[in-house]
Backbone as JSON Lines, residues from 0, in Angstrom:
{"i":0,"aa":"M","n":[1.89,6.73,-1.36],"ca":[3.0,7.02,-0.51],"c":[4.29,6.69,-1.21]}
{"i":1,"aa":"A","n":[4.3,5.67,-2.09],"ca":[5.56,5.32,-2.78],"c":[5.99,6.46,-3.7]}
{"i":2,"aa":"V","n":[5.04,7.1,-4.36],"ca":[5.3,8.25,-5.23],"c":[5.92,9.36,-4.39]}
{"i":3,"aa":"L","n":[5.35,9.67,-3.23],"ca":[5.85,10.72,-2.42],"c":[7.25,10.42,-2.0]}
{"i":4,"aa":"S","n":[7.6,9.16,-1.63],"ca":[8.96,8.82,-1.27],"c":[9.96,9.09,-2.39]}
{"i":5,"aa":"V","n":[9.54,8.74,-3.69],"ca":[10.41,8.93,-4.77],"c":[10.67,10.42,-5.04]}
{"i":6,"aa":"V","n":[9.58,11.21,-4.99],"ca":[9.71,12.65,-5.18],"c":[10.58,13.28,-4.03]}
{"i":7,"aa":"V","n":[10.32,12.94,-2.81],"ca":[11.07,13.48,-1.73],"c":[12.56,13.07,-1.85]}
{"i":8,"aa":"G","n":[12.75,11.79,-2.2],"ca":[14.19,11.37,-2.4],"c":[14.83,12.1,-3.53]}
{"i":9,"aa":"A","n":[14.12,12.34,-4.62],"ca":[14.66,13.03,-5.78],"c":[15.05,14.48,-5.43]}
{"i":10,"aa":"V","n":[14.15,15.13,-4.66],"ca":[14.41,16.49,-4.22],"c":[15.59,16.52,-3.24]}
{"i":11,"aa":"A","n":[15.66,15.6,-2.38],"ca":[16.79,15.54,-1.39],"c":[18.07,15.25,-2.05]}
{"i":12,"aa":"G","n":[18.09,14.6,-3.24],"ca":[19.31,14.28,-3.92],"c":[19.76,15.42,-4.85]}
{"i":13,"aa":"C","n":[18.93,16.43,-4.98],"ca":[19.24,17.54,-5.91],"c":[19.83,18.74,-5.14]}
{"i":14,"aa":"G","n":[20.96,19.23,-5.63],"ca":[21.52,20.46,-5.07],"c":[21.95,20.32,-3.63]}
{"i":15,"aa":"G","n":[22.44,21.41,-3.08],"ca":[22.83,21.37,-1.67],"c":[24.04,20.66,-1.45]}
{"i":16,"aa":"S","n":[24.66,20.64,-0.3],"ca":[25.92,20.0,0.07],"c":[25.68,18.58,0.46]}
{"i":17,"aa":"S","n":[26.44,17.66,-0.03],"ca":[26.25,16.26,0.33],"c":[27.31,15.82,1.34]}
{"i":18,"aa":"G","n":[28.26,16.69,1.65],"ca":[29.35,16.34,2.58],"c":[30.46,15.58,1.88]}
{"i":19,"aa":"D","n":[30.43,15.41,0.54],"ca":[31.44,14.67,-0.22],"c":[32.57,15.54,-0.66]}
{"i":20,"aa":"E","n":[32.47,16.84,-0.64],"ca":[33.43,17.77,-1.32],"c":[34.79,17.6,-0.65]}
{"i":21,"aa":"D","n":[34.9,17.44,0.63],"ca":[36.2,17.33,1.25],"c":[36.61,15.97,1.55]}
{"i":22,"aa":"A","n":[35.86,14.93,1.22],"ca":[36.25,13.54,1.55],"c":[37.14,12.99,0.48]}
{"i":23,"aa":"P","n":[38.21,12.34,0.81],"ca":[39.14,11.78,-0.17],"c":[38.6,10.51,-0.79]}
{"i":24,"aa":"D","n":[39.03,10.29,-2.02],"ca":[38.8,9.09,-2.78],"c":[37.32,8.67,-2.79]}
{"i":25,"aa":"G","n":[36.39,9.61,-2.84],"ca":[34.98,9.33,-2.94],"c":[34.32,8.86,-1.73]}
{"i":26,"aa":"A","n":[35.05,8.87,-0.56],"ca":[34.38,8.5,0.69],"c":[33.4,9.56,1.03]}
{"i":27,"aa":"T","n":[32.44,9.23,1.8],"ca":[31.45,10.23,2.22],"c":[31.64,10.48,3.67]}
{"i":28,"aa":"S","n":[31.25,11.67,4.13],"ca":[31.36,12.02,5.51],"c":[30.08,11.7,6.26]}
{"i":29,"aa":"A","n":[28.96,11.37,5.55],"ca":[27.77,11.04,6.17],"c":[27.77,9.55,6.5]}
{"i":30,"aa":"P","n":[27.2,9.18,7.6],"ca":[27.12,7.74,7.96],"c":[26.4,6.89,7.01]}
{"i":31,"aa":"A","n":[26.84,5.71,6.72],"ca":[26.21,4.82,5.75],"c":[24.82,4.42,6.11]}
{"i":32,"aa":"A","n":[24.51,4.44,7.36],"ca":[23.11,4.01,7.86],"c":[22.07,5.01,7.35]}
{"i":33,"aa":"T","n":[22.38,6.23,6.96],"ca":[21.34,7.19,6.6],"c":[21.04,7.1,5.12]}
{"i":34,"aa":"S","n":[21.73,6.27,4.36],"ca":[21.47,6.1,2.93],"c":[20.34,5.25,2.7]}
{"i":35,"aa":"S","n":[19.51,5.5,1.69],"ca":[18.38,4.63,1.3],"c":[18.31,4.71,-0.19]}
{"i":36,"aa":"P","n":[17.58,3.72,-0.81],"ca":[17.45,3.74,-2.29],"c":[16.88,5.05,-2.83]}
{"i":37,"aa":"T","n":[16.0,5.71,-2.01],"ca":[15.45,6.97,-2.64],"c":[16.45,8.11,-2.53]}
{"i":38,"aa":"D","n":[17.46,7.95,-1.63],"ca":[18.53,9.02,-1.61],"c":[19.31,9.09,-2.88]}
{"i":39,"aa":"R","n":[19.36,8.0,-3.64],"ca":[20.09,7.97,-4.87],"c":[19.31,8.24,-6.07]}
{"i":40,"aa":"A","n":[18.05,8.73,-5.92],"ca":[17.18,9.01,-7.09],"c":[17.76,10.2,-7.87]}
{"i":41,"aa":"T","n":[17.57,10.17,-9.09],"ca":[18.06,11.26,-9.99],"c":[16.9,12.1,-10.44]}
{"i":42,"aa":"P","n":[17.09,13.37,-10.8],"ca":[15.97,14.18,-11.24],"c":[15.36,13.65,-12.57]}
{"i":43,"aa":"T","n":[15.99,12.76,-13.28],"ca":[15.45,12.28,-14.58],"c":[14.54,11.09,-14.37]}
{"i":44,"aa":"E","n":[14.44,10.5,-13.13],"ca":[13.55,9.42,-12.87],"c":[12.11,9.94,-12.85]}
{"i":45,"aa":"P","n":[11.17,9.2,-13.32],"ca":[9.75,9.58,-13.33],"c":[9.22,9.66,-11.93]}
{"i":46,"aa":"A","n":[8.3,10.54,-11.64],"ca":[7.72,10.64,-10.31],"c":[6.68,9.58,-10.02]}
{"i":47,"aa":"T","n":[6.3,8.77,-10.98],"ca":[5.35,7.71,-10.86],"c":[5.94,6.36,-11.21]}
{"i":48,"aa":"T","n":[5.37,5.32,-10.67],"ca":[5.89,4.01,-10.94],"c":[4.93,3.28,-11.87]}
{"i":49,"aa":"P","n":[5.39,2.36,-12.78],"ca":[4.53,1.69,-13.59],"c":[3.6,0.61,-12.86]}
{"i":50,"aa":"E","n":[4.01,0.38,-11.56],"ca":[3.26,-0.59,-10.8],"c":[2.07,-0.02,-10.08]}
{"i":51,"aa":"E","n":[1.73,1.29,-10.38],"ca":[0.6,1.86,-9.66],"c":[-0.69,1.05,-9.99]}
{"i":52,"aa":"P","n":[-1.5,0.68,-9.0],"ca":[-2.63,-0.11,-9.21],"c":[-3.72,0.62,-10.03]}
{"i":53,"aa":"D","n":[-4.46,-0.22,-10.75],"ca":[-5.62,0.33,-11.51],"c":[-6.63,0.73,-10.45]}
{"i":54,"aa":"M","n":[-7.52,1.69,-10.81],"ca":[-8.63,2.04,-9.94],"c":[-9.76,1.12,-10.44]}
{"i":55,"aa":"R","n":[-9.98,0.03,-9.83],"ca":[-11.01,-0.95,-10.32],"c":[-12.09,-1.12,-9.28]}
{"i":56,"aa":"I","n":[-13.26,-1.34,-9.72],"ca":[-14.48,-1.65,-8.93],"c":[-15.19,-2.87,-9.4]}
{"i":57,"aa":"R","n":[-15.88,-3.5,-8.49],"ca":[-16.76,-4.67,-8.89],"c":[-18.16,-4.23,-8.56]}
{"i":58,"aa":"L","n":[-19.13,-4.54,-9.52],"ca":[-20.46,-4.23,-9.36],"c":[-21.18,-5.58,-9.3]}
{"i":59,"aa":"T","n":[-22.0,-5.78,-8.32],"ca":[-22.76,-7.03,-8.17],"c":[-24.21,-6.67,-8.31]}
{"i":60,"aa":"I","n":[-24.93,-7.23,-9.29],"ca":[-26.36,-7.06,-9.54],"c":[-26.95,-8.48,-9.52]}
{"i":61,"aa":"G","n":[-27.64,-8.84,-8.49],"ca":[-28.2,-10.18,-8.42],"c":[-26.97,-11.16,-8.39]}
{"i":62,"aa":"D","n":[-27.05,-12.08,-9.41],"ca":[-25.92,-13.09,-9.45],"c":[-24.87,-12.65,-10.51]}
{"i":63,"aa":"Q","n":[-25.04,-11.43,-11.1],"ca":[-24.06,-10.98,-12.04],"c":[-22.96,-10.19,-11.34]}
{"i":64,"aa":"R","n":[-21.7,-10.44,-11.72],"ca":[-20.6,-9.61,-11.21],"c":[-19.93,-8.92,-12.45]}
{"i":65,"aa":"L","n":[-19.86,-7.64,-12.3],"ca":[-19.32,-6.84,-13.39],"c":[-18.04,-6.11,-12.89]}
{"i":66,"aa":"E","n":[-17.1,-5.84,-13.78],"ca":[-15.92,-5.19,-13.34],"c":[-15.88,-3.87,-14.09]}
{"i":67,"aa":"A","n":[-15.2,-2.89,-13.57],"ca":[-15.06,-1.61,-14.24],"c":[-13.73,-0.99,-13.81]}
{"i":68,"aa":"T","n":[-13.14,-0.19,-14.71],"ca":[-11.92,0.51,-14.53],"c":[-12.22,1.96,-14.47]}
{"i":69,"aa":"L","n":[-11.87,2.62,-13.37],"ca":[-12.1,4.04,-13.22],"c":[-10.88,4.85,-13.67]}
{"i":70,"aa":"T","n":[-11.13,6.03,-14.21],"ca":[-10.05,6.98,-14.49],"c":[-9.53,7.61,-13.19]}
{"i":71,"aa":"D","n":[-8.38,8.09,-13.18],"ca":[-7.8,8.74,-11.95],"c":[-8.3,10.15,-11.96]}
{"i":72,"aa":"S","n":[-9.29,10.42,-11.06],"ca":[-9.84,11.72,-10.96],"c":[-10.26,11.93,-9.5]}
{"i":73,"aa":"A","n":[-10.5,13.17,-9.05],"ca":[-10.94,13.41,-7.78],"c":[-12.32,12.73,-7.52]}
{"i":74,"aa":"A","n":[-13.19,12.73,-8.47],"ca":[-14.5,12.1,-8.34],"c":[-14.36,10.53,-8.13]}
{"i":75,"aa":"S","n":[-13.44,9.9,-8.95],"ca":[-13.23,8.52,-8.84],"c":[-12.64,8.15,-7.42]}
{"i":76,"aa":"R","n":[-11.67,8.99,-7.01],"ca":[-11.11,8.74,-5.66],"c":[-12.13,8.85,-4.57]}
{"i":77,"aa":"D","n":[-13.01,9.83,-4.67],"ca":[-14.12,10.02,-3.68],"c":[-15.02,8.79,-3.7]}
{"i":78,"aa":"L","n":[-15.33,8.27,-4.93],"ca":[-16.2,7.11,-5.0],"c":[-15.52,5.91,-4.26]}
{"i":79,"aa":"L","n":[-14.23,5.65,-4.51],"ca":[-13.55,4.59,-3.88],"c":[-13.53,4.74,-2.36]}
{"i":80,"aa":"A","n":[-13.51,5.98,-1.84],"ca":[-13.48,6.19,-0.43],"c":[-14.83,5.75,0.22]}
{"i":81,"aa":"Q","n":[-15.93,5.79,-0.59],"ca":[-17.24,5.46,-0.06],"c":[-17.57,3.95,-0.09]}
{"i":82,"aa":"L","n":[-16.75,3.18,-0.74],"ca":[-17.02,1.79,-0.97],"c":[-16.65,0.98,0.3]}
{"i":83,"aa":"P","n":[-17.37,-0.18,0.44],"ca":[-18.46,-0.69,-0.35],"c":[-19.8,0.0,-0.04]}
{"i":84,"aa":"V","n":[-20.64,0.04,-0.99],"ca":[-21.93,0.66,-0.9],"c":[-22.99,-0.14,-1.74]}
{"i":85,"aa":"T","n":[-24.21,-0.16,-1.22],"ca":[-25.28,-0.81,-1.99],"c":[-26.22,0.27,-2.41]}
{"i":86,"aa":"I","n":[-26.56,0.33,-3.69],"ca":[-27.35,1.36,-4.24],"c":[-28.6,0.82,-4.93]}
{"i":87,"aa":"D","n":[-29.8,1.39,-4.67],"ca":[-31.0,1.04,-5.38],"c":[-31.03,1.93,-6.62]}
{"i":88,"aa":"M","n":[-31.04,1.32,-7.82],"ca":[-30.88,2.09,-9.08],"c":[-32.28,1.9,-9.83]}
{"i":89,"aa":"S","n":[-32.66,3.04,-10.45],"ca":[-33.82,3.09,-11.31],"c":[-33.38,3.19,-12.69]}
{"i":90,"aa":"D","n":[-34.28,2.75,-13.6],"ca":[-34.03,2.86,-15.04],"c":[-34.49,4.24,-15.52]}
{"i":91,"aa":"H","n":[-33.71,4.93,-16.32],"ca":[-34.08,6.17,-16.93],"c":[-33.91,6.24,-18.37]}
{"i":92,"aa":"G","n":[-35.05,6.4,-19.04],"ca":[-35.07,6.62,-20.45],"c":[-34.58,5.5,-21.39]}
{"i":93,"aa":"G","n":[-34.44,4.32,-20.75],"ca":[-33.93,3.2,-21.58],"c":[-32.52,3.37,-22.0]}
{"i":94,"aa":"V","n":[-31.73,4.14,-21.21],"ca":[-30.3,4.31,-21.53],"c":[-29.39,4.22,-20.37]}
{"i":95,"aa":"E","n":[-29.97,4.27,-19.09],"ca":[-29.09,4.3,-17.97],"c":[-29.84,3.76,-16.67]}
{"i":96,"aa":"K","n":[-28.95,3.3,-15.77],"ca":[-29.48,2.92,-14.38],"c":[-28.78,3.97,-13.48]}
{"i":97,"aa":"T","n":[-29.63,4.6,-12.59],"ca":[-29.1,5.59,-11.73],"c":[-29.54,5.37,-10.29]}
{"i":98,"aa":"G","n":[-28.64,5.74,-9.35],"ca":[-29.01,5.64,-7.91],"c":[-28.11,6.5,-7.09]}
{"i":99,"aa":"P","n":[-28.7,7.01,-5.98],"ca":[-28.0,8.01,-5.18],"c":[-26.83,7.41,-4.35]}
{"i":100,"aa":"L","n":[-25.76,8.15,-4.33],"ca":[-24.62,7.7,-3.47],"c":[-24.8,8.32,-2.07]}
{"i":101,"aa":"P","n":[-24.09,7.77,-1.09],"ca":[-24.26,8.3,0.28],"c":[-23.78,9.74,0.45]}
{"i":102,"aa":"A","n":[-22.82,10.16,-0.36],"ca":[-22.3,11.53,-0.27],"c":[-21.84,12.01,-1.68]}
{"i":103,"aa":"P","n":[-21.86,13.32,-1.9],"ca":[-21.45,13.78,-3.25],"c":[-19.96,13.52,-3.52]}
{"i":104,"aa":"L","n":[-19.62,13.43,-4.84],"ca":[-18.27,13.28,-5.24],"c":[-17.69,14.66,-5.71]}
{"i":105,"aa":"S","n":[-16.42,14.88,-5.56],"ca":[-15.81,16.04,-6.07],"c":[-15.85,16.13,-7.5]}
{"i":106,"aa":"T","n":[-16.12,17.27,-8.06],"ca":[-16.06,17.54,-9.5],"c":[-14.86,18.36,-9.95]}
{"i":107,"aa":"D","n":[-13.87,18.5,-9.04],"ca":[-12.64,19.22,-9.34],"c":[-11.97,18.77,-10.54]}
{"i":108,"aa":"G","n":[-11.65,19.63,-11.51],"ca":[-10.91,19.21,-12.73],"c":[-11.83,18.64,-13.74]}
{"i":109,"aa":"Q","n":[-13.13,18.61,-13.6],"ca":[-14.02,18.02,-14.53],"c":[-14.72,19.15,-15.41]}
{"i":110,"aa":"P","n":[-15.05,18.76,-16.65],"ca":[-15.79,19.69,-17.46],"c":[-17.2,19.89,-16.91]}
{"i":111,"aa":"D","n":[-17.93,20.86,-17.47],"ca":[-19.32,21.14,-16.98],"c":[-20.3,20.0,-17.29]}
{"i":112,"aa":"G","n":[-20.03,19.19,-18.25],"ca":[-20.88,18.1,-18.63],"c":[-20.15,17.12,-19.47]}
{"i":113,"aa":"S","n":[-20.83,16.09,-19.96],"ca":[-20.15,15.01,-20.78],"c":[-21.2,14.37,-21.69]}
{"i":114,"aa":"D","n":[-20.68,13.67,-22.61],"ca":[-21.48,12.83,-23.58],"c":[-21.01,11.34,-23.41]}
{"i":115,"aa":"P","n":[-21.62,10.69,-22.45],"ca":[-21.1,9.31,-22.11],"c":[-21.5,8.32,-23.22]}
{"i":116,"aa":"D","n":[-20.73,7.27,-23.3],"ca":[-20.94,6.14,-24.23],"c":[-21.58,4.97,-23.46]}
{"i":117,"aa":"P","n":[-22.28,4.09,-24.21],"ca":[-22.7,2.88,-23.57],"c":[-21.54,2.08,-22.98]}
{"i":118,"aa":"G","n":[-21.68,1.69,-21.73],"ca":[-20.58,0.98,-21.05],"c":[-19.83,1.9,-20.11]}
{"i":119,"aa":"D","n":[-20.12,3.19,-20.16],"ca":[-19.45,4.12,-19.24],"c":[-20.09,4.06,-17.81]}
{"i":120,"aa":"V","n":[-19.24,4.29,-16.83],"ca":[-19.74,4.44,-15.44],"c":[-19.63,5.99,-15.19]}
{"i":121,"aa":"G","n":[-20.71,6.54,-14.69],"ca":[-20.69,8.03,-14.55],"c":[-21.26,8.47,-13.19]}
{"i":122,"aa":"Y","n":[-21.23,9.71,-13.05],"ca":[-21.72,10.4,-11.81],"c":[-22.53,11.57,-12.36]}
{"i":123,"aa":"Y","n":[-23.78,11.68,-11.88],"ca":[-24.62,12.8,-12.11],"c":[-24.58,13.74,-10.95]}
{"i":124,"aa":"A","n":[-23.79,14.81,-11.05],"ca":[-23.48,15.65,-9.89],"c":[-24.77,16.29,-9.29]}
{"i":125,"aa":"P","n":[-25.7,16.85,-10.08],"ca":[-26.82,17.5,-9.45],"c":[-27.6,16.57,-8.52]}
{"i":126,"aa":"G","n":[-27.74,15.26,-8.83],"ca":[-28.5,14.35,-7.98],"c":[-27.62,13.47,-7.1]}
{"i":127,"aa":"H","n":[-26.27,13.63,-7.21],"ca":[-25.31,12.77,-6.47],"c":[-25.49,11.25,-6.78]}
{"i":128,"aa":"D","n":[-25.84,10.99,-8.07],"ca":[-26.12,9.64,-8.49],"c":[-24.93,9.01,-9.19]}
{"i":129,"aa":"L","n":[-24.72,7.73,-8.92],"ca":[-23.9,6.82,-9.67],"c":[-24.78,6.45,-10.88]}
{"i":130,"aa":"V","n":[-24.1,6.32,-12.09],"ca":[-24.85,6.05,-13.3],"c":[-24.14,4.95,-14.11]}
{"i":131,"aa":"L","n":[-24.92,3.91,-14.51],"ca":[-24.39,2.88,-15.41],"c":[-25.04,3.09,-16.78]}
{"i":132,"aa":"Y","n":[-24.32,3.52,-17.76],"ca":[-24.89,3.83,-19.07],"c":[-24.86,2.56,-19.95]}
{"i":133,"aa":"Y","n":[-26.03,2.21,-20.47],"ca":[-26.13,1.04,-21.38],"c":[-26.69,1.4,-22.73]}
{"i":134,"aa":"G","n":[-27.07,2.64,-22.9],"ca":[-27.57,3.21,-24.11],"c":[-26.96,4.51,-24.48]}
{"i":135,"aa":"D","n":[-27.41,5.09,-25.53],"ca":[-26.74,6.35,-25.99],"c":[-27.4,7.63,-25.31]}
{"i":136,"aa":"Q","n":[-26.66,8.2,-24.45],"ca":[-27.03,9.46,-23.71],"c":[-26.26,10.49,-24.41]}
{"i":137,"aa":"S","n":[-26.9,11.54,-24.81],"ca":[-26.22,12.73,-25.38],"c":[-25.59,13.56,-24.33]}
{"i":138,"aa":"Y","n":[-24.83,14.62,-24.73],"ca":[-24.21,15.49,-23.82],"c":[-25.22,16.09,-22.9]}
{"i":139,"aa":"F","n":[-24.87,16.16,-21.57],"ca":[-25.81,16.81,-20.63],"c":[-24.99,17.4,-19.53]}
{"i":140,"aa":"P","n":[-25.37,18.61,-19.1],"ca":[-24.55,19.22,-18.0],"c":[-24.68,18.41,-16.69]}
{"i":141,"aa":"G","n":[-23.6,18.41,-15.97],"ca":[-23.57,17.72,-14.7],"c":[-23.12,16.32,-14.72]}
{"i":142,"aa":"I","n":[-22.91,15.71,-15.92],"ca":[-22.49,14.31,-16.08],"c":[-20.91,14.35,-16.01]}
{"i":143,"aa":"V","n":[-20.43,13.41,-15.18],"ca":[-18.96,13.16,-15.01],"c":[-18.71,11.73,-15.34]}
{"i":144,"aa":"V","n":[-17.93,11.4,-16.4],"ca":[-17.57,10.05,-16.69],"c":[-16.49,9.64,-15.77]}
{"i":145,"aa":"L","n":[-16.74,8.55,-14.96],"ca":[-15.81,8.04,-14.01],"c":[-14.92,7.0,-14.53]}
{"i":146,"aa":"G","n":[-15.43,6.21,-15.5],"ca":[-14.61,5.07,-16.04],"c":[-15.46,4.25,-16.96]}
{"i":147,"aa":"R","n":[-15.05,3.0,-17.14],"ca":[-15.66,2.17,-18.14],"c":[-15.84,0.71,-17.58]}
{"i":148,"aa":"L","n":[-17.07,0.18,-17.9],"ca":[-17.28,-1.26,-17.55],"c":[-16.43,-2.09,-18.47]}
{"i":149,"aa":"D","n":[-15.89,-3.12,-17.9],"ca":[-15.07,-4.05,-18.74],"c":[-15.89,-4.95,-19.62]}
{"i":150,"aa":"G","n":[-15.37,-5.18,-20.84],"ca":[-16.07,-6.1,-21.77],"c":[-17.33,-5.55,-22.25]}
{"i":151,"aa":"G","n":[-18.21,-6.41,-22.83],"ca":[-19.44,-6.0,-23.44],"c":[-20.62,-6.15,-22.52]}
{"i":152,"aa":"V","n":[-20.5,-5.68,-21.27],"ca":[-21.56,-5.92,-20.3],"c":[-22.63,-4.82,-20.37]}
{"i":153,"aa":"A","n":[-22.5,-3.82,-21.16],"ca":[-23.59,-2.82,-21.26],"c":[-24.88,-3.52,-21.7]}
{"i":154,"aa":"E","n":[-24.75,-4.5,-22.56],"ca":[-25.94,-5.16,-23.11],"c":[-26.62,-5.95,-21.91]}
{"i":155,"aa":"S","n":[-25.82,-6.57,-21.03],"ca":[-26.48,-7.3,-19.94],"c":[-27.18,-6.41,-19.01]}
{"i":156,"aa":"I","n":[-26.7,-5.15,-18.84],"ca":[-27.42,-4.17,-17.96],"c":[-28.72,-3.74,-18.65]}
{"i":157,"aa":"A","n":[-28.65,-3.63,-19.95],"ca":[-29.84,-3.19,-20.74],"c":[-30.92,-4.24,-20.6]}
{"i":158,"aa":"E","n":[-30.56,-5.51,-20.45],"ca":[-31.52,-6.53,-20.27],"c":[-32.19,-6.65,-18.99]}
{"i":159,"aa":"L","n":[-31.68,-5.98,-18.01],"ca":[-32.23,-5.91,-16.67],"c":[-33.36,-4.86,-16.68]}
{"i":160,"aa":"G","n":[-34.55,-5.25,-16.73],"ca":[-35.65,-4.33,-16.77],"c":[-35.89,-3.76,-15.39]}
{"i":161,"aa":"G","n":[-36.27,-2.39,-15.4],"ca":[-36.71,-1.73,-14.22],"c":[-35.54,-1.48,-13.21]}
{"i":162,"aa":"A","n":[-35.95,-1.37,-11.92],"ca":[-35.03,-1.05,-10.87],"c":[-34.23,-2.28,-10.45]}
{"i":163,"aa":"V","n":[-32.98,-2.01,-10.07],"ca":[-32.03,-3.09,-9.58],"c":[-31.32,-2.57,-8.34]}
{"i":164,"aa":"T","n":[-30.82,-3.55,-7.61],"ca":[-29.93,-3.14,-6.5],"c":[-28.56,-3.58,-6.88]}
{"i":165,"aa":"V","n":[-27.6,-2.61,-6.69],"ca":[-26.2,-2.79,-7.1],"c":[-25.28,-2.66,-5.88]}
{"i":166,"aa":"T","n":[-24.44,-3.62,-5.66],"ca":[-23.45,-3.52,-4.61],"c":[-22.14,-3.15,-5.29]}
{"i":167,"aa":"V","n":[-21.53,-2.05,-4.93],"ca":[-20.27,-1.59,-5.52],"c":[-19.16,-1.71,-4.52]}
{"i":168,"aa":"E","n":[-18.07,-2.33,-4.87],"ca":[-16.92,-2.44,-4.01],"c":[-15.63,-2.32,-4.79]}
{"i":169,"aa":"A","n":[-14.56,-2.05,-4.04],"ca":[-13.2,-2.0,-4.71],"c":[-12.87,-3.42,-5.19]}
{"i":170,"aa":"S","n":[-12.13,-3.48,-6.29],"ca":[-11.82,-4.81,-6.77],"c":[-10.32,-4.97,-6.7]}
{"i":171,"aa":"D","n":[-9.89,-6.16,-6.34],"ca":[-8.46,-6.46,-6.23],"c":[-7.96,-7.12,-7.47]}
{"i":172,"aa":"D","n":[-8.84,-7.44,-8.45],"ca":[-8.52,-8.11,-9.68],"c":[-7.75,-7.27,-10.64]}
């Protein structure tokens, strides 16, 4: 919403009559109460602010708590909208843990497939699965990389044999 306010304010401040043309000595004819910080925005100001929050999630597997940072995409925003969620994940091919999400994620703006790296958080669109990559998965159609696990935690996921239950929630950290 803050970005929308800046953009609206910048557009409102561009062009058009401000009522100042006939006012003497720089006085304005508009009441002072209608002025706001966004009314003074200039077209050269960026439409985004550096304070925008990271898209972060927390994954809890047993007593382990892992953090991940998501990229800003339609799929990541859809995932955040479904949280919190608990997912039963299976091990596949010794490279990934996968489990079904309650609803599909948007793949708007995504390539047809991807080549995820160990430590990536992904989405397998055909199965509507959240995926935690801990090994080398080659390019495969339908894979969307959502973000990255923080630190060297891919190894700790690799050490978890078989199926696991993962609780995924938005992180304030």
